[in-house]
MDTraj code that builds the backbone (N, CA, C; nanometers):
import mdtraj as md
import numpy as np

residues = "MET ILE ILE HIS ARG VAL ASN PRO ILE THR PRO ARG TYR MET GLU ASN PRO LYS ILE ARG ALA ASP VAL PHE PHE LEU LEU GLU GLN GLY GLU PHE ILE THR TYR ALA ASP GLY LYS ASP LYS LYS VAL GLN PHE LYS LEU GLN ALA ILE HIS ARG GLY LEU PRO LYS PRO THR LYS GLU PHE SER LYS SER ASP LEU GLU THR ASN PHE GLU ARG ILE TYR ARG GLU ALA ARG PRO ILE PHE GLU".split()
xyz = np.array([
    [-4.3712, 4.9993, -1.3118],
    [-4.3993, 4.8731, -1.2489],
    [-4.2711, 4.8224, -1.1816],
    [-4.2798, 4.7870, -1.0575],
    [-4.1657, 4.7371, -0.9813],
    [-4.1828, 4.5864, -0.9650],
    [-4.0791, 4.5150, -1.0023],
    [-4.0816, 4.3682, -0.9900],
    [-3.9850, 4.3293, -0.8794],
    [-4.0357, 4.2620, -0.7806],
    [-3.9510, 4.2127, -0.6724],
    [-3.9070, 4.0706, -0.7044],
    [-3.7794, 4.0518, -0.6914],
    [-3.7277, 3.9176, -0.7150],
    [-3.7423, 3.8352, -0.5890],
    [-3.7967, 3.7198, -0.6022],
    [-3.8126, 3.6309, -0.4881],
    [-3.6970, 3.5313, -0.4908],
    [-3.6315, 3.5185, -0.3770],
    [-3.5182, 3.4274, -0.3693],
    [-3.5713, 3.2838, -0.3684],
    [-3.5426, 3.2060, -0.4736],
    [-3.5948, 3.0697, -0.4791],
    [-3.5230, 2.9725, -0.3857],
    [-3.4133, 3.0149, -0.3279],
    [-3.3371, 2.9256, -0.2407],
    [-3.3926, 2.9356, -0.0992],
    [-3.4435, 2.8289, -0.0512],
    [-3.4977, 2.8257, 0.0842],
    [-3.3861, 2.7944, 0.1827],
    [-3.4056, 2.8284, 0.3093],
    [-3.3009, 2.7959, 0.4088],
    [-3.2704, 2.6467, 0.4140],
    [-3.3702, 2.5641, 0.3978],
    [-3.3480, 2.4189, 0.4000],
    [-3.2606, 2.3775, 0.2834],
    [-3.2822, 2.4365, 0.1683],
    [-3.2033, 2.4039, 0.0498],
    [-3.0582, 2.4439, 0.0699],
    [-3.0348, 2.5577, 0.1396],
    [-2.8978, 2.6026, 0.1624],
    [-2.8261, 2.5125, 0.2622],
    [-2.8989, 2.4524, 0.3561],
    [-2.8362, 2.3663, 0.4550],
    [-2.8038, 2.2281, 0.3991],
    [-2.8670, 2.1898, 0.2912],
    [-2.8489, 2.0570, 0.2337],
    [-2.7024, 2.0280, 0.1981],
    [-2.6298, 2.1196, 0.1303],
    [-2.4875, 2.0905, 0.1025],
    [-2.4047, 2.0729, 0.2296],
    [-2.4384, 2.1465, 0.3353],
    [-2.3644, 2.1311, 0.4610],
    [-2.3854, 1.9914, 0.5180],
    [-2.5086, 1.9433, 0.5114],
    [-2.5375, 1.8092, 0.5612],
    [-2.4637, 1.7064, 0.4776],
    [-2.4654, 1.7249, 0.3480],
    [-2.3941, 1.6314, 0.2587],
    [-2.2445, 1.6320, 0.2878],
    [-2.1875, 1.7498, 0.3107],
    [-2.0441, 1.7596, 0.3397],
    [-2.0120, 1.6866, 0.4698],
    [-2.0960, 1.7038, 0.5712],
    [-2.0723, 1.6350, 0.6983],
    [-2.0744, 1.4840, 0.6799],
    [-2.1724, 1.4344, 0.6033],
    [-2.1825, 1.2898, 0.5789],
    [-2.0597, 1.2422, 0.5019],
    [-2.0161, 1.3224, 0.4041],
    [-1.9020, 1.2839, 0.3217],
    [-1.7751, 1.2714, 0.4044],
    [-1.7505, 1.3668, 0.4923],
    [-1.6264, 1.3655, 0.5699],
    [-1.6300, 1.2664, 0.6855],
    [-1.7459, 1.2131, 0.7178],
    [-1.7553, 1.1138, 0.8249],
    [-1.7576, 0.9705, 0.7716],
    [-1.7346, 0.9546, 0.6419],
    [-1.7330, 0.8198, 0.5847],
    [-1.6161, 0.7400, 0.6398],
    [-1.6387, 0.6127, 0.6571],
    [-1.5330, 0.5242, 0.7029],
    [-1.4731, 0.4508, 0.5836],
    [-1.3714, 0.3713, 0.6084],
    [-1.3052, 0.2975, 0.5030],
    [-1.4049, 0.2009, 0.4388],
    [-1.4123, 0.2060, 0.3049],
    [-1.5018, 0.1166, 0.2322],
    [-1.6407, 0.1718, 0.2119],
    [-1.6695, 0.2940, 0.2587],
    [-1.8008, 0.3553, 0.2409],
    [-1.7957, 0.4604, 0.1309],
    [-1.9003, 0.4668, 0.0493],
    [-1.9099, 0.5620, -0.0603],
    [-2.0516, 0.6165, -0.0659],
    [-2.0659, 0.7341, -0.1240],
    [-2.1972, 0.7936, -0.1449],
    [-2.2277, 0.7846, -0.2944],
    [-2.3419, 0.7263, -0.3273],
    [-2.3854, 0.7214, -0.4670],
    [-2.5009, 0.8189, -0.4831],
    [-2.5121, 0.8755, -0.5998],
    [-2.6176, 0.9713, -0.6277],
    [-2.6837, 0.9314, -0.7583],
    [-2.8103, 0.8968, -0.7517],
    [-2.8847, 0.8587, -0.8713],
    [-3.0304, 0.8986, -0.8535],
    [-3.0898, 0.9476, -0.9592],
    [-3.2309, 0.9871, -0.9587],
    [-3.2610, 1.0897, -0.8495],
    [-3.1657, 1.1775, -0.8227],
    [-3.1874, 1.2825, -0.7246],
    [-3.1808, 1.2365, -0.5805],
    [-3.1350, 1.1155, -0.5562],
    [-3.1293, 1.0635, -0.4193],
    [-2.9878, 1.0182, -0.3858],
    [-2.9480, 1.0433, -0.2625],
    [-2.8184, 0.9975, -0.2127],
    [-2.8367, 0.8632, -0.1445],
    [-2.7354, 0.7808, -0.1582],
    [-2.7393, 0.6516, -0.0904],
    [-2.5977, 0.6166, -0.0466],
    [-2.5844, 0.5722, 0.0781],
    [-2.4539, 0.5318, 0.1290],
    [-2.4348, 0.3832, 0.0992],
    [-2.3215, 0.3519, 0.0377],
    [-2.2882, 0.2140, 0.0031],
    [-2.1636, 0.1760, 0.0802],
    [-2.1647, 0.0564, 0.1380],
    [-2.0484, 0.0110, 0.2128],
    [-2.0020, -0.1233, 0.1577],
    [-1.8770, -0.1284, 0.1197],
    [-1.8174, -0.2523, 0.0737],
    [-1.7583, -0.3251, 0.1934],
    [-1.7755, -0.4543, 0.1965],
    [-1.7203, -0.5326, 0.3060],
    [-1.5693, -0.5457, 0.2861],
    [-1.4972, -0.5266, 0.3936],
    [-1.3520, -0.5383, 0.3864],
    [-1.3125, -0.6846, 0.3800],
    [-1.2247, -0.7154, 0.2893],
    [-1.1788, -0.8526, 0.2746],
    [-1.0658, -0.8795, 0.3733],
    [-1.0575, -1.0025, 0.4135],
    [-0.9482, -1.0418, 0.5032],
    [-0.8180, -1.0446, 0.4228],
    [-0.7193, -0.9767, 0.4731],
    [-0.5897, -0.9708, 0.4058],
    [-0.4975, -1.0725, 0.4712],
    [-0.4483, -1.1653, 0.3920],
    [-0.3555, -1.2661, 0.4436],
    [-0.2147, -1.2085, 0.4370],
    [-0.1572, -1.1914, 0.5520],
    [-0.0243, -1.1316, 0.5578],
    [0.0770, -1.2375, 0.5955],
    [0.1931, -1.2247, 0.5406],
    [0.2994, -1.3184, 0.5721],
    [0.4254, -1.2805, 0.4978],
    [0.5283, -1.3522, 0.5248],
    [0.6549, -1.3270, 0.4573],
    [0.6506, -1.3853, 0.3164],
    [0.7217, -1.3228, 0.2230],
    [0.7253, -1.3778, 0.0875],
    [0.7984, -1.5121, 0.0855],
    [0.7654, -1.5921, -0.0139],
    [0.8318, -1.7222, -0.0279],
    [0.9774, -1.7001, -0.0656],
    [1.0648, -1.7839, -0.0153],
    [1.2065, -1.7662, -0.0486],
    [1.2306, -1.7884, -0.1983],
    [1.3189, -1.7088, -0.2538],
    [1.3504, -1.7200, -0.3962],
    [1.4629, -1.8207, -0.4162],
    [1.4659, -1.8782, -0.5348],
    [1.5715, -1.9750, -0.5654],
    [1.6914, -1.9015, -0.6228],
    [1.8059, -1.9432, -0.5813],
    [1.9312, -1.8870, -0.6315],
    [1.9867, -1.9799, -0.7395],
    [2.0268, -1.9235, -0.8515],
    [2.0847, -2.0016, -0.9613],
    [2.2277, -1.9565, -0.9839],
    [2.3133, -2.0539, -1.0094],
    [2.4527, -2.0199, -1.0372],
    [2.4655, -1.9748, -1.1827],
    [2.5773, -1.9146, -1.2129],
    [2.6002, -1.8650, -1.3482],
    [2.6038, -1.9811, -1.4472],
    [2.6601, -2.0940, -1.4076],
    [2.6658, -2.2097, -1.4981],
    [2.5249, -2.2650, -1.5234],
    [2.4373, -2.2638, -1.4218],
    [2.2991, -2.3084, -1.4419],
    [2.2279, -2.2187, -1.5433],
    [2.2482, -2.0882, -1.5327],
    [2.1846, -1.9941, -1.6254],
    [2.2366, -2.0133, -1.7672],
    [2.3667, -2.0326, -1.7814],
    [2.4230, -2.0533, -1.9149],
    [2.3725, -2.1836, -1.9771],
    [2.3639, -2.2909, -1.8984],
    [2.3129, -2.4186, -1.9468],
    [2.1674, -2.4056, -1.9919],
    [2.0865, -2.3376, -1.9130],
    [1.9459, -2.3181, -1.9478],
    [1.9324, -2.2329, -2.0744],
    [2.0146, -2.1279, -2.0875],
    [2.0103, -2.0440, -2.2059],
    [2.0444, -2.1256, -2.3306],
    [2.1479, -2.2077, -2.3222],
    [2.1867, -2.2904, -2.4367],
    [2.0758, -2.3881, -2.4749],
    [2.0098, -2.4477, -2.3761],
    [1.9006, -2.5413, -2.4034],
    [1.7854, -2.4710, -2.4753],
    [1.7465, -2.3544, -2.4242],
    [1.6365, -2.2787, -2.4876],
    [1.6755, -2.2365, -2.6279],
    [1.7991, -2.1940, -2.6463],
    [1.8470, -2.1518, -2.7782],
    [1.8414, -2.2670, -2.8777],
    [1.8843, -2.3876, -2.8331],
    [1.8798, -2.5056, -2.9206],
    [1.7365, -2.5424, -2.9578],
    [1.6429, -2.5294, -2.8609],
    [1.5034, -2.5645, -2.8877],
    [1.4351, -2.4620, -2.9782],
    [1.4748, -2.3354, -2.9695],
    [1.4109, -2.2307, -3.0476],
    [1.4701, -2.2139, -3.1862],
    [1.5924, -2.2588, -3.2060],
    [1.6603, -2.2371, -3.3335],
    [1.5864, -2.2999, -3.4526],
    [1.5349, -2.4237, -3.4403],
    [1.4637, -2.4810, -3.5561],
    [1.3363, -2.4031, -3.5953],
    [1.2791, -2.3313, -3.5039],
    [1.1566, -2.2560, -3.5358],
    [1.1870, -2.1463, -3.6395],
    [1.3064, -2.0876, -3.6332],
    [1.3385, -1.9760, -3.7207],
    [1.4163, -2.0174, -3.8449],
    [1.4414, -2.1451, -3.8619],
    [1.5143, -2.1901, -3.9826],
    [1.4205, -2.2193, -4.0952],
])
top = md.Topology()
chain = top.add_chain()
for i, resn in enumerate(residues, 1):
    res = top.add_residue(resn, chain, resSeq=i)
    for name in ("N", "CA", "C"):
        top.add_atom(name, md.element.get_by_symbol(name[0]), res)
traj = md.Trajectory(xyz[None], top)
């Protein structure tokens, strides 16, 4: 008895990964492909407006200001540990 194997992969089934690859590589920024329950779905997130600008200027402290602040914090924290 000779058994012929039938190829279960149809030409359409073989082309499906190629189509998926094309869709995947053509995605734009913020687009994703979700796959659930055997179905593909393209999801697009809306791009948020980015507020651009220069950072706020930082404050400069002198060494004496830092030492004074350290002493104040030390005096306030010392009773907690006594």
